[in-house]
C-alpha positions in Angstrom: 70.5 -45.2 -33.5 67.2 -44.4 -32.0 66.5 -40.8 -31.1 62.8 -40.6 -32.1 60.9 -43.2 -30.1 59.6 -42.5 -26.6 61.8 -45.3 -25.2 64.9 -43.5 -26.3 64.3 -40.9 -23.6 63.5 -43.3 -20.8 66.8 -42.6 -19.1 67.2 -39.0 -20.2 68.0 -37.3 -23.5 70.3 -39.5 -25.8 73.0 -36.9 -26.0 75.7 -39.4 -27.1 73.6 -40.4 -30.1 72.9 -36.7 -30.9 76.7 -36.0 -30.8 77.4 -38.8 -33.3 74.5 -37.8 -35.6 75.6 -34.1 -35.7 79.2 -35.2 -36.6 78.4 -38.0 -39.0 74.8 -37.9 -40.3 73.2 -34.5 -39.8 70.2 -35.7 -41.9 69.2 -39.2 -40.9 66.3 -41.6 -41.6 64.9 -43.8 -38.8 62.3 -46.5 -38.7 60.4 -45.9 -35.4 59.4 -48.9 -33.3 56.7 -47.1 -31.2 53.0 -47.9 -31.2 51.8 -44.3 -31.0 54.3 -42.8 -33.6 54.5 -42.8 -37.3 56.5 -45.8 -38.8 59.4 -43.7 -40.1 60.8 -40.1 -40.3 63.7 -38.1 -41.3 65.5 -36.0 -38.6 68.0 -33.2 -38.4 70.3 -32.5 -35.5 72.3 -29.4 -36.5 71.3 -25.9 -35.5 71.6 -24.5 -39.1 69.4 -27.2 -40.5 66.7 -26.9 -37.8 66.7 -23.1 -38.4 66.6 -23.4 -42.2 63.7 -25.9 -42.2 61.8 -23.9 -39.6 61.9 -20.9 -41.9 61.4 -22.7 -45.2 57.6 -22.6 -45.8 58.2 -23.1 -49.6 58.9 -26.8 -49.0 57.8 -27.6 -45.4 54.6 -27.1 -43.5 52.7 -27.8 -40.3 49.5 -29.0 -42.1 50.0 -32.7 -41.2 50.7 -32.1 -37.6 53.6 -30.7 -35.6 54.8 -34.0 -34.1 55.3 -37.7 -35.0 52.1 -39.1 -33.5 50.3 -41.5 -35.8 46.8 -40.4 -34.7 47.0 -36.9 -36.1 43.5 -35.6 -37.1 42.8 -31.9 -37.9 39.1 -32.4 -37.5 37.9 -29.8 -35.0 41.5 -28.6 -34.4 42.8 -25.4 -36.0 45.4 -23.9 -33.7 48.6 -22.0 -34.3 50.9 -25.0 -34.4 49.1 -26.4 -37.4 49.3 -23.1 -39.4 52.1 -21.6 -41.6 52.9 -18.1 -42.6 51.2 -15.7 -43.2 48.2 -17.1 -41.2 50.4 -18.2 -38.3 51.9 -14.8 -38.0 48.6 -13.0 -38.2 47.0 -15.2 -35.5 50.0 -15.1 -33.2 50.0 -11.3 -33.4 46.5 -11.3 -31.8 47.9 -12.1 -28.4 51.7 -11.7 -28.7 51.5 -8.1 -27.4 50.4 -9.5 -24.1 53.6 -11.5 -23.8 56.4 -9.0 -24.7 59.2 -8.6 -22.2 58.1 -5.0 -21.4 54.5 -6.2 -20.6 55.7 -9.2 -18.6 58.0 -7.1 -16.5 55.0 -5.0 -15.4 53.7 -8.1 -13.7 57.1 -9.3 -12.3 56.3 -8.3 -8.7 52.9 -10.0 -8.8 54.3 -13.2 -10.2 57.2 -13.1 -7.7 54.6 -12.8 -4.9 52.5 -15.6 -6.4 55.5 -18.0 -6.5 56.5 -17.0 -3.0 53.1 -17.8 -1.7 53.2 -21.3 -3.3 56.7 -21.9 -1.9 55.7 -20.8 1.6 52.7 -23.1 1.5 54.8 -26.0 0.3 57.5 -25.4 2.9 54.9 -25.3 5.7 53.4 -28.6 4.5 56.9 -30.2 4.3 58.3 -28.7 7.6 60.6 -31.2 9.2 60.6 -29.3 12.6 64.3 -28.5 12.5 64.2 -25.4 10.4 64.3 -27.2 7.1 61.5 -28.4 4.8 61.2 -31.1 2.1 58.7 -31.0 -0.8 58.2 -31.9 -4.4 59.1 -28.8 -6.5 57.3 -30.2 -9.5 54.1 -30.8 -7.7 54.0 -27.6 -5.6 55.5 -25.1 -8.0 56.2 -26.3 -11.5 52.7 -27.6 -12.0 50.8 -25.0 -10.0 52.4 -21.7 -11.0 52.1 -21.7 -14.9 48.4 -22.6 -14.8 47.7 -20.0 -12.1 49.3 -17.4 -14.3 47.4 -18.5 -17.4 44.1 -18.5 -15.5 44.8 -14.9 -14.6 45.8 -13.8 -18.1 42.7 -15.5 -19.6 40.4 -13.9 -16.9 39.0 -17.2 -15.8 37.9 -17.9 -12.2 40.6 -19.1 -9.9 38.2 -21.8 -8.8 38.5 -23.3 -12.3 42.3 -23.9 -11.8 42.1 -27.5 -10.8 39.8 -28.7 -13.6 41.7 -26.7 -16.3 44.9 -28.3 -15.0 43.4 -31.8 -15.1 42.2 -31.2 -18.7 45.6 -29.9 -19.7 47.4 -32.9 -18.2 45.0 -35.4 -19.9 45.4 -33.7 -23.3 49.2 -33.7 -23.4 50.1 -36.7 -21.2 48.2 -39.5 -22.9 50.7 -42.2 -21.9 50.6 -41.4 -18.2 47.9 -43.4 -16.4 47.9 -40.8 -13.6 46.7 -38.1 -16.0 44.9 -40.2 -18.7 43.7 -43.5 -17.2 41.8 -44.5 -20.3 42.3 -44.0 -24.0 39.1 -41.9 -24.0 40.3 -39.5 -21.4 42.1 -37.2 -23.8 39.1 -36.9 -26.2 36.8 -36.2 -23.2 39.1 -33.5 -21.9 39.2 -31.8 -25.3 35.4 -31.9 -25.6 35.1 -30.4 -22.1 37.7 -27.7 -22.8 35.9 -26.7 -26.0 32.6 -26.4 -24.1 34.4 -24.3 -21.5 35.9 -22.0 -24.2 32.4 -21.4 -25.7 30.9 -20.6 -22.2 33.8 -18.2 -21.8 33.0 -16.5 -25.1 29.4 -16.0 -24.1 30.5 -14.5 -20.8 32.9 -12.0 -22.5 30.3 -10.9 -25.0 28.0 -10.2 -22.1 30.7 -8.4 -20.1 34.0 -7.7 -21.9 37.1 -7.4 -19.7 40.8 -6.7 -20.1 41.9 -10.2 -20.7 43.1 -12.6 -23.4 39.7 -14.3 -23.7 38.0 -10.9 -24.6 40.7 -10.2 -27.1 40.1 -13.5 -28.9 36.3 -13.2 -28.8 36.5 -9.7 -30.3 38.5 -11.2 -33.1 35.9 -13.9 -33.7 33.1 -11.2 -33.8 35.3 -9.2 -36.3 35.6 -12.1 -38.6 39.4 -12.6 -38.0 39.0 -15.9 -36.3 36.5 -18.7 -36.9 34.8 -20.3 -33.9 36.9 -23.4 -34.5 40.1 -21.4 -34.5 39.0 -19.6 -31.3 38.4 -22.8 -29.5 41.7 -24.2 -30.6 43.5 -21.0 -29.6 42.1 -21.1 -26.1 43.0 -24.8 -25.7 46.5 -24.2 -26.9 47.0 -21.3 -24.5 45.9 -23.5 -21.5 47.8 -26.6 -22.6 51.0 -25.5 -24.3 51.7 -22.5 -22.2 51.3 -24.6 -19.1 53.3 -27.6 -20.2 56.4 -25.8 -21.5 56.7 -23.5 -18.5 56.3 -26.5 -16.2 59.2 -28.1 -17.9 61.3 -25.0 -17.8 60.8 -24.5 -14.0 61.5 -28.1 -13.2 64.7 -28.3 -15.3 65.8 -24.9 -14.0 65.5 -25.9 -10.4 67.3 -29.2 -11.2 70.1 -27.4 -13.0 70.7 -24.9 -10.2 70.6 -27.6 -7.6 73.1 -29.7 -9.6 75.4 -26.6 -10.1 75.3 -24.8 -6.8 78.0 -22.3 -7.9 75.7 -21.1 -10.6 72.9 -20.7 -8.0 75.2 -18.7 -5.7 76.1 -16.4 -8.7 72.5 -15.8 -9.4 71.5 -15.4 -5.8 74.3 -12.8 -5.1 73.4 -10.6 -8.1 69.9 -11.3 -9.6 69.7 -7.9 -11.2 72.7 -8.7 -13.3 72.1 -12.4 -14.1 68.4 -13.1 -13.9 67.4 -12.3 -17.5 70.3 -14.3 -19.0 69.6 -17.1 -16.5 66.1 -17.4 -17.8 67.3 -17.6 -21.4 70.0 -20.1 -20.5 67.6 -22.4 -18.6 65.3 -22.3 -21.6 68.2 -23.2 -23.9 69.6 -25.9 -21.7 66.3 -27.5 -20.7 64.6 -27.3 -24.1 61.0 -27.6 -22.8 60.0 -29.2 -26.1 62.1 -32.1 -27.3 61.3 -31.7 -31.0 58.7 -30.6 -33.5 58.2 -31.9 -37.0 57.4 -30.6 -40.4 55.9 -32.3 -43.4 57.3 -31.9 -46.9 54.8 -30.4 -49.3 57.2 -29.6 -52.2 60.2 -31.9 -53.0 63.5 -30.6 -51.7 67.1 -31.7 -51.3 69.0 -31.5 -48.1 72.6 -32.8 -47.6 72.3 -34.5 -51.0 69.1 -36.4 -50.1 65.9 -35.7 -51.9 62.9 -35.5 -49.6 59.5 -36.3 -51.1 56.0 -34.9 -50.6 54.4 -36.3 -47.4 57.6 -37.3 -45.7 58.2 -36.2 -42.1 61.2 -34.4 -40.7 61.8 -34.1 -37.0 63.6 -30.9 -35.8 65.5 -32.2 -32.8 65.8 -29.2 -30.5 67.4 -31.3 -27.8 70.4 -32.0 -30.0 71.2 -28.3 -30.2 71.7 -27.5 -26.5 74.6 -29.5 -25.1 77.3 -29.0 -27.7 
């Protein structure tokens, strides 16, 4: 059974394989035939195991990367996803107050207007002349909206939206020739984003503002973040925040289009259903397929001893369609 290689997801998530693994082999070992991934890894498919390993920093860590890529290199990279408690918690708290439900609701009207503007523009461009329109939701909304929101939160010029989006795509989509036409594209994008982050730091020191970039620069100047950690933090916000929300919007629209009765329910009473709909879309879509942990202290799971240095994939996609 293959649930770890990229090819396993070519035709969609392998839910039948997940079903069998949950029932028969909740901890499994797989040799991975994929040129960009490690040669082998353990994997867990049950909710209780994913949760337990995620919380078990006595035996598992992020120090050797949060995925199964075989080109992991921590040189010059020191972001949240490579840190464990208590450092992870401390660094996350630096910006988490800007993302609480209460704070986000303060901007609900603004983001609703922003999304509406993007949809109006897309519908005008795709107008069929008969009162209907056709357009690519991913291109015109899923891709554009998250980066526009992050640009505002970071306080960066709106004119920088397109190049930040191009850098983000090249960083996270290294196998897509549309985003990363050469093997060097990703490295070049990271270098350019790092330079951009440093220019932004200089600008905030000269003129502080009420944005996330200023918050992070102040932490650097206070000694709470190193320059390397600051740069990695900025890149993570631009890349990870953009990619996950893009996936959520795309899968959410697809789910509602495929289940029109659910759309009608939400449309009739958004005040009642909107918050739970967002949570359900996130659960159902799982904008991240998996993350991994690396064993740093031997541990036994389901009767199997895991040794130092072994990888364990936490298969979030296995938890959603049960």
